[in-house]
N, C-alpha and C positions, 0 to 999 in steps of 0.2 A: 327383761325377766320374764321367765314362765310363770303363770299363773301359781300361786301356793294353795296345795290342798289342805284344810283346816278340818279337823274333827273336834266338836264340842261334846263333852260327856257330863250331864248336869241333870239332877232329878226335878228340877223346876221346867216343866214344858214351856212356860211364858218365857222364861230367860233363854232357852234355847232357840225358841223361834226367832225372838227378836235380834239377838246376836247372829244368827245365823242370815236373817235378811239384811242386817247391816253390813255383815263381811261380804255377802255378796254383791251389794251396791258398791263397796269398796275396791272391787275388783279380785276377791279371793272366791276360791271353789270351797264352799261350805257344807259340812254334813253334821247332822245333830243325833245324838242319842240321850234316852233319859235313864238308862241302866247299864251297868257294866255289861251285861251280855250282848245288849242292843251295840254297844261300843265295839266288843272283840268282834261282831258279826262284820261290821263295816270295815274293820282293820283287815280281815280275811280277804274282803272283796276290792278295797279301794288303796292304792298308794296314798298314804298320808304322810305330809311333811310336818306337821305341828297339831297338837293334842292340847284343847283347852280342857282341863280336867278338875271337877269339883272334888274338893277333899271327902265330902261326906254323901255317900250313896247307898240307895236300898240294899242291904244285905252285904256291904262290902266297902271297906275303906278305900278312899283314893290314892292314898300312899302304896296301897298294896297292888294296885294297879299300875301306878308309876313304877314301881320297881320290877313289874313283870314285863311290861312294855319296853323298858330300856334294855331288856336282856332279848328279847324277841324282835325289837324293830330298833337296833342302836342308832341308826342314822336319823331317828324321828325325834324332835325335840318336844318338850312338854312345858306348858305355862299351867302351875296351879292357882286355882281360885278358891275363895271360902270365905263364909260369912262369919266363920267361927274360929277364925285363925288366931294362933299365938305364936310368940317367937319360937317355942319348942317344935310345932308344926312346919314353920319356915325353915328352919336349921335341917329338920329330917327330909323336907322335899328337897332341898339344894344338895343335900349329902346323896340322895337318891338320884339325882342327874337332872332335877327341873331346872330349866333355864331362867325361869321367871316366876314370880309369885304376886298375885292381884288380892287384894281384900274387898269383897263385896260390901256395900254397893261400890261400883265404880261407873265411871262416865264410859261411853263407847269410844271417845277419843282416846282414854287410857289404854283400852285393850288393843286399840288399831296402833297406837304407838310400840305396845309390847308387840304385837305381831311383826311390824315392820323392822323393829330392832332385830327379832329373832330371824325374819327373812334374811336380813343383810349377812346374819352369821351363818347361815344355811347355804347361802349361794358362794360366801367365801370357802367353806369347806367343799363345796363340788368344784370349786375352782383348784384348791390345792389339790383335791385327787386328781383332777384331770392333769394337772402339772407333774405330779408324782408317775402318772402312767403314760405321759406324751410320748416319751422317749422309747418305751418298751412296746413291742408288738403284742404281748402277752399280759393277761390280766395281773392285776397287783396280787390277788391270791395265789395264782399260779406261780409268779414271779417268786414269791415268799417260799413256796414250797420246793421249787428246783434251785433256790438259793443262787440263782443267776440273773441277769438281764439278758433281753433277746431284742437286740438293737438292728434296724434297716429299714430301707424305705425302697429297694429294688424289686422288680418283680419278681427275680428270682427267689430272694428271701422270703417274700410274703408266700409264694408257691410253697416253700419248703415247709413253712408253718402250717398252713393248710392241710398239707399231707401228712404231717405230724399229727395234727389234730385228729384228722379223719383215722388215721392208723390207731390212735389211742382208742376208738370204738371197738376196736378187736382186739381185746386184752390177751388172746391166747396165740395170736400170729407173731411168728418171728420176724425180726426186721434188721436189714443190712444198711448200715451207714457208711458211705465211703466219701472221701474227700482228703485234701491235703493235710498236713499237720498245721493246726492252731486254725481250722476254720469252725470249730465249734460243735464236734460231732457228739460231745458227751452232753451238751446243752439240748441238742435234738433228743437224745435217749431220754434224758429228764425229764423234756416236756411229755412224751409220749407216756412214759410211765405215770408222771403225776396228773396227767389229765384222763388217764384210765380207770378202770374200776379197782384196778390193784393199788391206787395211790397210797393207801393208809397201810401197806404192807412195803416190805424193805426194798430199796433200791441199791442192789450189790453191785458195785462197779470194780471191776477186776482187770488190771493191766497184765496181759497174757505175756509180755515180754519181760514183765519184773519178777516173775517167779523162777527161781532155779530149776532146771529141768528133773532134778532128783526128787523135788517135793510137788511136782505139777500135780500127780495122781491124787496125792494125799489132800491138797489144797482143794482140788475140784470135788473129790468123792469121800473126804473124811477118811478116818481110821480108828482101828479099835486100839485100846491100850495094849501096849507089849506087841503090836503087829511088827515093829521094827525098831531098831536102836534110837532112843530119843522120844517113841510115843509112849510118854508117861500117862497119860490120860485119854479117854475117848474124845474125838474130835469131829464135829460136823463140817462137811466140806461146803463149798459156795453153792452147789446145788441143793442140798438140804436146808441151808440158810435161807435161800431165796424161795421157798415154799411160800405160794401165794403171793408171791412179788415178782419182780424182774431182775434177771442177771445180765449187767452189761458187760459185754467182753470187749474190751479196747486192744487195740493192735491184734486183731484174732490171726492174723497172716503169720505171726510170729510164734504160732502153736506148733508144736512138734508134730510130726506124722503119727508115732505110736499112740500119742494122746488123741489124735483127731477121731480114731475109729471108736474109742470108749465115749468121746462126746457124742458121736452121732447115734449111739444105742441109747445113751441116757436122754437125748432130745426126743427120739422115737418112741421109747417107751415109758418116758417120764418116772423112770426109777432108776436108782444107782444102788450100788453095793458098796460099803465101805472097805477100806484096804483092811484085810485081816478078817474079815467077816463073810458070811455065805448068804444072809438072807437079804432080799431086795428091800429098799426103803421107797416108796411112792412119794414123790414129790411134784408139786404143781408150780411149775416156774413158766416165766415167759424169757426168751432169750433176745437180746438186742446186741448185735455186734457191730464194731466198727473197725475200719482199715484205710490206710492211706496207699495200699497197694492194690494191684490189678490181680483179683484173685483168679480170673480166667487164665492171664498167665502164668500164674504160680502152679495152676492146674495142669497146664501143658508142659511145664518143666517138673511134674510129678513132685511138687512140693506142697500141694493142698488136694485134698479130696473133692472131687466132683459131687458125689452125693451129700458130702457136708454142705458144700457151697448152694446147692438146692435145697437144703433143710434150712440153713440161714438165711437165704435169700427170698423168701416168700413175698417180701415186700422191701422195695429198694429205694432209698433216698441219698441222692448224690448232693454234696454242697460245693457249689463252684468255688474257686478261690476268689480272695478279695480283689485280686487285679481285673476279673472278669465281672465284677459288679462295683466299679468304682463310685457310684452314687451313695454306697452306704458308709465310703469313708467319713465323709462329713459328720453324719450323726452319729456314728461311732466315737468320733474325735471328741465332739462337743460333750458327749456324755461322759467319756473318760476324763476329759480334763475337769468338769465340774464333779464328779464322783471322786477323782483321785485327790484333789485338792482338798475336799472335806476330810478324806480321810488322812492325810498328812498335814491337815491344820495349817494349810496355807491359803492365802487369797485366792481367788479363781482369776486367773490371768486372762487378758485379751489375746485373740490370735490374730496375727497379722495376716492380711488379705492374700498374701502369696504362699502361704502355708498349705492350704487345701488343694489349689492346683499343683502343687510340687509333689504332694502326697499322692495325687492320683497319677501322676507319672512314674511313681516308684513301683517297682515289681512285687514287693512285698512276699519275699518266699515264705515268711513266717506267718502270714495272713493276719488274721484279727488278733491272735495272742501278740505278735510282733508290734502292731498299732498300740497295743494297751503298753507293752512294756517300754516302747518307745516314748509314749506320751508320760508315762510315769518318770522316766529319766528326766525328759525335759522340764517338768515341774519341780522335781527335786533341785536340779543343777541351774534353773533359771533365777536370776538375781533381779529382773525387772518386773514390771506387772502386764509385760505382754511376752507371747511366745512368737519367735520367727522361725524361720525355715532352718536357721543355723542351730536352732535347739534340737533339731531332729536330725540324726545320723543318716541321711538318705543320700543316695547319688541319682538324681534325675536321669541320667543317661543308661542306668540299667534297664530301663524299660525300651529304649530307642536302640540301645546297641543290642542287634539281634545276634543270637548265637547261631552255630551252624545248625542245618536241619537235622544231622546226626545227634547233635548234643540235645537240641530241643526234644526230640523223639525218646531219646534213651534214659529212661527213668532211672536205672542203677547207675550210669556214669553220672548223672546230676546228684545223685544222693552221695555217691562215694566223694564227689567233690566239695559238697556242703560239709561233709563231715571234715575232709582234710582242713578246709578253710576254718571251720568252728575250733578244731584242735590247735590252729597255727594262732588263731586269734586269741585263745585261752592260754597260749604258753603250754600246750600238750596237758593241761589239767582236764582230766576226762570228766569228772564231775560237773566243772564250769562250762564245758563242752556240751554235756547232755542238756543243761539247764538252758543254753543258747539256742539249742537245737529243738526243745521242747519235748524232750523223751526223757525216760529213765536211764540211770548208768547202766543197767543191765543190758538194756537196749542196745545202748552204743557200743558195749563191748562185744555183743553179738554181731553188730553191723561192721564193726572193725574186723573182727574176724573173718566174716564174710568176703569182705573187700580186701582183706589181706592188708590192712592199713596198721603199721606200727610206728611208735612214737619212740624218740630217744630221751632217756633219762636226764 
């Protein structure tokens, strides 16, 4: 165990000197103060694990110090000591967060036992904190802010996290995040936002393909009451809502060309004009966009503006698919099994030794999202206390059975094939197929139209 730092605040100098000497001889790092002001001065300079605090101090009540330090230093424990203690004082001290209470005079062995008891509690708390954070690459505080976990051990995922945290230091710079569907692009966007100076303002996530084309301009720029049929009140658009915050544009490649020009101007000038109004409105936003498409290819096909690409792509983060970082499969699986078992109120099952090697052979077209859904299904349907590869609907030959070179390189052919397979699997239920593919129902409809895919009723 590491040496415990103990601060003694007591107005009796002889008492603090003797106790400090005893604690140092017992293997603790001890500091002493005879007034509240001296104690606060030490707290500002030294990390303190445990405070031994007298109730009666010159000019201040020790219980007031207790109440204050439990707010300012919540991880620090406090033992209250007093020669004038009564039951009311004990109760107040415990209610305000003291871990123990000793009445003077006491033997040195009494305080030592109390400190060692507290020491065990402190180290247990630290172990719990480490266990809570061991799976996630980000701090508990950041994890709570983004409302997501970020799991992985591969060099690629660690490099992506480092890039995201570096990017967060430049809160006015636009970022483009690319990667296949299900790789966690929104997770990275949230990390960038909540690790930046904009963290206390809105993170506005918008799926560009989920908004009908007729409402796109109104949704992004807002509108004035009466500017069109159905505009019954004034409305702020996404740009205005995102003032001082971050506007996250998912599936940016699906944005119509006529809106792209207006987007470019808004990004360049940091001002917008609501539909039906003429006065510009200044708004300070940061754009983080994401796509699973090759924007350069779309630009060549005249489906995406080159100047908008340059505006969005100041910093570029690419997330590789799960099949290219198979070392992340095991920690992800272990985390999902534990987390989902708890949420589903089921005992955490064991994982057979053949599961992880088999999953590493699987292609994972749906990436991390597919692994999570697959694990949830396995836990729900499992009847025993362990999970075998039979509980995971994977075909290990999918990785070894190599497609033709043309199929491998032609993104559109493969996308169309996946859509047809999803529709076939879901009995042509488009909502279910969209959920299986990890996209919105409107996005699926557009892609079906794009690839001329029809379904029979």
